[in-house]
N, C-alpha and C positions, 0 to 999 in steps of 0.2 A: 503492500500499499505506498501511496506516496501522497508527500504533502498531507500526514494525517494531524490534524487540531490536538491540542493538547488534551481539551474536554474528550475527544474520542480514545484517544492514549489512555487517557484516567478510566475511561469506561473498561477497558482494554485490562489496567492494571487491577481494579477491583475485582475481575474472575482471574488473576494472574498475578496475586500480591506479593511475589516474591520477584526483587531485583540482583541482577547479577553483571558485574562488571570483570568477572574474572573468568575467562575460558576454562580454567582448568578444572574449577570447580562448580559443574551447573547442577543446581537443584532443578529436581524433575517439574515441568508447567512453570518455569519462570519466564522473565522478560529480559534480555540479554544487551545491555548498552556496549555499544562498541565505542569505546573513548579511546582517545591519542593521547601520547607521552612523547617523551623525548626520543625515546628509544622505543617504543613499540605505537600499531596501531592495532586497535581491536577489532576493524573491519576484515581484515585478514584472519579472524578467527571464527567470525558471524557464522557462517555455514556449519563450522567443528559444533559450535555452541546448539545449534538446533540440532544437530545429529546427537549431541548427549542428553538431547530431553527439554531444551528450552521451548518455551509455546511460540514467542517473538525475539526476532532479532532487531534492535534501532539501531539503524546503520546511517552513515553520510558521505558515502563511497559510492557516487554514481558509475564507476566505471566495473561494479560488482555484477557477476552473472545476476539478473533476477531471481527471485525466489519466494514463492505463495506467502510465507510468514518473516520475509524482510519488512522493516517500517521504513522507508527512506524518510529522511528528515534533512534540515540543511547544516545542522550540528548536533550532533549527539548531546554534546554536553550541556548545550543549553536548554536544549529538547529536556534532561533530565532535570535540570534546576527548574525550568517551568512548570515540571511535571509534581514535582516535592513543593513547591508554590501552590499551585493548585490544590492539590491535595491538603496542605495545610488551611486552605482559606474555607474548607467543609466542615471545620472544628472552632466551634465557638468555646474554645477554653483558656484558660492560662498560660502562656507561654512566654518562656523565662529565658531571654538573652542570658549568658554570661562570655565576658573575655575578660583578659589582663594581662601585665608583664608575668605574673607569679600566682599561683595557687588556684589557676581557675578548674583545673580539674579536680583537685582535692574539695573546693569549695564545692561544685557541681555534684560531685559525690556523696559531700554531707547535705547538700539540698535533698537529694534525691533518697538519703537515708531517713531522713525525717518526713517529709512529705508522704512516701509509701506507706508509712505509718497508718496513714488515713485514706490516701487516693491511690486510685490506679494510675502509675507516673510512668512516663517515660524519659529516659534522659540519654543525650548523647553516649555512646560506646566509645570506652576505646581513647583514641585522639581523633575520633571522627568529626573534627571541627573546621574543616576546610570546603572550599567551595563544590568538592565531591561530598565529604562527608555530611555536609549541612542537607543538603536534599535527599539524601540517603535515610540520615536520619527521621526527618520530616515524613517520608513516606513508609515509618512504622509506626505511624500513629493509627491505632485503631478506636471504633466506635466506644471500648470501651476504656478507655482512656479519660482521663478527667484534668491531667497536669502533663505539661511537658517542658521539659528542661534541655537545652539547647546551646551546647558550648561553641565559642567562636572562637577561632584561631585567626592572627596574621602577622605577616609580617612586611606589610607595607600598607601606606594610607591607602582609603579607598575601597579595601578589602572587607572591614566592619559593615561599610554602609552597604556592600553589595550581599554580602551576607546576611544582612536586617532584613535588605530588599526581600530574598528569598524566603526568609523562616516569618517576619513580620512579628518579632517577639511584641506582646502589651506590656511585660515588665523587663527590667534590665538590670544587670549588676556586673560592675566593675571591680575588679577583687583589689586593683593597686596598679601603677605607672611608675616603669622601672626599666633599665636598660636591657631591653631584650628586641632583638631583631632589629639592634641600632642602624645596620647598614641599609636596609630595605626602608626600614620609617624617615631616614635621616637626619638624624640625633636625638633627642630625648623630646625637643618641642614637636618634632614630627612624631613621636609614638606618643605625645599628649592628644594631638589633632587626631590620630588614627583610632584609638582605643575611643575617645568620648562621640565618636560618630553612634555608637550604640546610643550614647546619651541625647543625641541630636533625632535619633530616629523616635526613640520614645515620647520626647518631647514633642515632636511635630506633629505623632498620631495620639496625644495625650495619654498616654501610660503611665505608668509609676515605675521610678528605679527605686533599687533598696544602695544605702549609701553608706559608705564608713566615714562617720561624723571627724572622727580622727583623724583621717585622711586630707591633709589642708589642698594637696593637689585635687582629689577629686571633688571637694567641695567647691572648689576654684570653678572648676570645666561641669560642675553639674546643670548650672544654669537657671533656667527657671522650669525645668522638668519638675514634676512632683514627684516629693521625695518623702521615704520610710527611714529613717535612720537608724543607724545603731553604730555602740561604740562604748566609751567609759566615760563619756561626758552625759552630766544631769539633763534633764528634758529633749533626749532622744527618745524614739519611739520604742528601743529597745537598748539599756544599759547593762552593761557588762563588766565584769572584776576578773580580771586572772588573778588566782591567789599561787599559783608557780607554774613553770614549765618545765620542770626536773622530778624526774625522768620523764613524764609527759603532762599536757597542759588538764590543771584545773582550774576551777574559778565556780562563777555564782552570775544570773542572771535574774532580769526583773525586767517585765514587759506588759503592760495592760494591767490586770489584775493575777498575772501569774507570775511563777519565780521558780527559776529551775537550778540546776547542780551541774557540772560541768565534771566529770571524771572520765577524759579522755584515753584514746590510746594511740594517741598524739602525740611525738614528739614536736619542739620549736615553739617559741613565743608566737611566732610568726601564725600559726596556724589558729592561735586566740581568733583573729580577724576573721579566719575561713570559720571558726566554729560559730562567731556571732552573725554571720552573715546566713548561717543555716537557723539559726535560732529564731530570727528576726522574721525569715521569711516564713516559717513553720507556726509562728504566730500570728502573723498578717492572714494567714488563710485559715486560722482557728485550729491547728493541733493543739491537743493538749500537752501541757507542761511534763507530764510523764512521758507521754511519748516522745515531745521533743529531746528530752533528757537520754531517754532510749535510744533514737536515731543516731544522736552524736556519738553518745559513751559507747554503743556496739561496735560503731564504724571502724574499721581496722583498713590501713592504707595497704594497696599493692602495687604493682607496676613499678617497682623500686621507686616508691615516692615516699619519702617518710618514713621508711619500713625501721623497725628495730628488727635486726635478727641477733638474735642470743647464741652464743657460742661456748664452749665449755669453759677458757679463759678471760674472754673478751665480750664487749656487745658491740656489733657496729650500727652506726647509723647509716641506713644506706637511701642515698637520695642522688640516683644518677639515674633518673627521668629527663631533668633537663638541668640547665645552668645559665645564668647571665649573671652580671656582674652586682646588680642589686641580691638575688636570692643568694649567692655565691657569699656576699659581705653578712646578711643577717644569719646564714645557717653556721657561720664561723663565729658569729657573736654569740649565739645560742651555744656552741660546743663548747667553746672557750669557757662560757660559765657554768658546767656541767659539771660535778665532782668525782672524778674518775682519779686512782694515782698516776695514770698515765695516758696521754691524753697522745694518738697518732689523727694526722689528717692526711687524706688521699685525694687529690685534687686530680681531675682533668679539665682537658683547654674548654673554654666557652665558645659558641658557635657564633658566624653572624654578628659581630660586634664594628665590622668595619675597620677604617682608617684610627680608631681609637684602642684596637685589639690589644696591641703591646703595651701599652701606658696601661689599661685596665686588668690586663694579667699581672703587670709590676704591681699594680695596687695589692692586688688578692697576697701576692709572694711576700711583700712589706707588711701586710696584716698579720700573716702567718707566723712570720719569723720576728716579729715584735714581741707576741705573745709569750710570754714566761712560763704561760700555763701548757703550750705545746711540746709536747715530749721529740715529735720526729714528725717530718712532713713531707711526702712524697709528691711530686708534680709530676702529670704522664701528658704526653702531647707535643707536638710541634711548636704552638704559640706559647706555653710555660716554657719551653727551650728555649726560645727567643728573646722571653724576656728574665732567664735566669740569672740569680744571683748566688755567688758563692756564699755558703755558712754551713758552719758544723751541722746543722740539724737538717737539713735539708737536701733532698736525693732529686735528681731530674731524669727521666726518663722517655725518649721517645715514644717507644712503643709500649703496650698493654702487657705485652709477654713478658718485656722486662721487669715489670712494676709485680707481675704475678710470680715471675720466682722471686723475685726480694719479700713480697709478702709469705710465700708460703714458708721462709726461712724463720719467721718472728713467731716469739714465743706470744706476746700481746699480753702477758700475765696482769691482769687487774685493769686491763686497759679499756679504753673507751676509742673507739674508732669511725670517724666520719668520711663516707666515702660520696663524694659528689663530682658531676661533670655533665656535662652535654649529652644527649642521647646518643649523638653517633660515635662516643667514647665507649662506650659500652662498659662502665666500670663494675657491673655486678658481673661480669664474670670472672673479677676477682677471689670472688665465694666460689666457684664453680669447684 
């Protein structure tokens, strides 16, 4: 079929509600979308997808031999995005858009853990937070869903605006603004402009934002959007107080007539803001205090993100999901404040920082070496090696395998070990 409309395609989707973009794994009766990338063209595998059991294949290559189950469109990706947007428009439910430089996945998971105590809730799975992942997530919304939480990632200005146009969130939350993807955004001011595109969308469409009142940058960017505030200050919609962040975050919260207690499984003072975001969202949507506390306190991080890994002689704080100068600094601050007899840090390169990369890696090295608390420091990757500084307690390895050999020889008795780096460094392999 040629020139199929989004509405027509949606009718087919309702009969075949599984989407696949990978011809290697084709669920029976799915609709296969032939997407293109730098090194692949899904059109080449469209016939194979049908042979493996796909009901239809959405293709955009006019040179393909015709097939009765080919749906020929101008652009397969744009077609997927339009389908995701159309499907989302069929539901009058709260859709919460989440973005930020750090902590957006943890915050999404915490909010999901809280809301799903009362509502049938859909949330972005894994890191499906880009121009392909967002429409695929929207297409997961079912008649039974009462809430949807859509994570939005970006590495350049305009991307959050575009994702908002697809997902059309009526609630928004920015975790923070930090030094992430500086290269693509064009510096910290570009990050502010890019991330606040979520606020502008919510403002324009009359929705509401959940905002951390303790974060002056977010307060400045909020503009005239309707706000639901959380934080440690009096007068906020949801007020919280952190009692301790060692070894895990503990505290109390007050919201409307409800009072709750935080006894989380998460380490790091920075996770208190993520927890308070979940508390505020839960309260706004009338989740009972005891269920909010259950949602927060039973949540255990995975995917190498704020994970605590206990071994016989030592405890690892594994945060190898991602890293940028802001998240690296706060992770170090928190770890330095911990009370282990010996403290080791193993840090991997931070990616996508652009021209300031060497300078930012040097700052992290200096923060580590200036700390009397840290017993030994290991830096892994080209960027840390480029910024390296000779010091008795620092070692620099170009390759992960070298660091792994070093780590396997250490006793690390009574030690705490912080492992943090960008996703591409795969530092979690140190523990294999």
